[in-house]
C-alpha positions in Angstrom: 14.7 16.5 9.6 15.2 17.9 13.1 16.8 15.8 15.8 13.5 15.5 17.7 11.8 14.3 14.5 14.6 11.8 13.8 14.4 10.5 17.4 10.6 10.0 17.1 10.9 8.4 13.7 13.6 6.0 14.9 11.5 5.1 17.9 8.5 4.4 15.7 10.6 2.1 13.5 11.9 0.2 16.5 8.4 -0.2 17.9 7.2 -1.4 14.6 10.0 -3.9 14.3 8.9 -5.4 17.6 5.2 -5.5 16.5 3.9 -2.8 18.8 2.0 -1.0 16.1 -0.2 1.1 18.4 2.8 2.8 20.0 4.6 2.9 16.7 1.7 4.8 15.1 1.8 7.3 18.0 5.6 7.9 17.4 5.1 8.1 13.6 2.4 10.8 14.1 4.7 12.7 16.5 7.6 12.5 14.0 5.2 13.7 11.2 4.1 16.6 13.4 7.7 17.6 13.9 8.7 17.2 10.2 5.5 17.5 8.1 7.4 17.9 4.8 9.5 14.7 5.2 8.2 12.2 2.6 9.7 9.1 4.3 8.0 10.0 7.6 4.8 10.8 5.9 4.9 7.5 3.9 5.7 5.3 7.0 3.0 7.1 9.0 0.4 6.5 6.2 1.4 2.8 6.1 1.0 2.6 9.9 -2.4 4.3 9.6 -3.4 1.8 6.9 -2.3 -1.2 9.0 -4.2 0.2 12.0 -7.4 0.5 9.9 -7.5 4.3 9.7 -8.3 4.2 6.0 -9.5 7.7 5.5 -6.5 9.2 7.3 -4.1 7.0 5.4 -5.8 7.8 2.1 -5.5 11.5 2.8 -1.8 11.2 3.7 -1.0 9.0 0.7 -2.8 11.5 -1.7 -0.7 14.3 -0.3 2.5 12.3 -1.0 1.4 11.2 -4.5 0.4 14.8 -5.3 3.9 16.1 -4.2 5.8 13.1 -5.7 3.9 11.3 -8.4 6.8 8.9 -8.9 6.5 7.6 -5.4 5.4 4.1 -6.4 5.0 2.8 -2.8 2.7 5.6 -1.9 0.7 5.2 -5.1 0.3 1.4 -4.6 -0.7 1.9 -1.0 -3.2 4.6 -2.1 -4.6 2.0 -4.4 -4.9 -0.4 -1.4 -6.8 2.3 0.6 -9.1 3.0 -2.3 -9.8 -0.7 -2.8 -10.6 -1.2 0.9 -12.9 1.9 0.8 -14.7 0.6 -2.3 -13.3 3.2 -4.7 -12.6 0.5 -7.3 -12.0 2.9 -10.3 -9.3 4.9 -8.6 -7.7 1.9 -7.1 -7.5 0.3 -10.6 -6.0 3.5 -12.0 -3.3 3.7 -9.3 -2.3 0.0 -9.5 -2.2 0.3 -13.3 0.0 3.4 -13.1 2.4 1.6 -10.8 2.6 -1.4 -13.1 3.3 0.8 -16.1 6.5 1.9 -14.4 7.3 -1.3 -12.4 5.7 -4.4 -13.9 6.9 -6.6 -11.1 5.5 -4.5 -8.3 4.0 -7.2 -6.0 1.6 -4.8 -4.2 0.2 -3.4 -7.4 -0.1 -6.9 -9.1 -2.0 -8.2 -6.1 -4.1 -5.1 -5.9 -5.0 -5.0 -9.6 -5.9 -8.7 -9.7 -8.1 -8.1 -6.7 -9.8 -5.1 -8.4 -10.3 -7.1 -11.6 -11.9 -9.9 -9.5 -14.2 -7.3 -7.9 -15.2 -6.2 -11.5 -15.9 -9.9 -12.4 -13.0 -9.9 -14.9 -11.4 -13.2 -13.7 -9.5 -13.8 -17.0 -7.8 -10.4 -16.8 -7.2 -10.9 -13.1 -5.6 -14.3 -13.8 -2.8 -12.7 -15.9 -1.7 -10.5 -13.0 -2.2 -13.3 -10.4 -0.1 -15.7 -12.5 2.7 -13.1 -12.8 2.6 -12.6 -9.1 2.7 -16.4 -8.6 5.9 -16.5 -10.6 7.4 -13.9 -8.3 6.1 -15.4 -5.0 5.4 -19.1 -5.7 5.2 -20.1 -2.0 3.0 -17.3 -0.8 -0.3 -18.5 0.7 -2.2 -15.2 -0.1 -0.9 -15.3 -3.7 -1.9 -18.9 -4.1 -5.4 -18.0 -2.7 -5.7 -15.1 -5.1 -4.7 -17.3 -8.1 -7.2 -19.9 -7.0 -9.9 -17.3 -6.9 -9.2 -16.4 -10.5 -9.5 -20.0 -11.4 -12.7 -20.5 -9.5 -14.3 -17.5 -11.2 -13.1 -18.4 -14.7 
């Protein structure tokens, strides 16, 4: 990573930590332009794009990362999130399942797969993953809501 790329990346991280996501995204994109092969910059940029609602752009970036590094579980789970949000349920399901095959306690993939299964009207299957997630995050309002949705549809 060049000094200019590192500076832009560190600036993006600082802006993100203060909650200024618009400026952080600009800095991440600058860092990515300066170091296009850096996986960490690419991943953080994709996550910023996802948070900002640029789903197609985030999906494209995450696909590139997963293609280059299939074992990058964060990118694969985030790719599943993009696909779920874009309505590509089958590919989202596959990505979440692949993450869980390697990392059964991956919270992002557990939440995502349970959400996919609810979309597919498979509440009983979704409940298994939501219950596991509830064991990991017992005080999380989104997890409690997800679990309640599985119960409501069962």
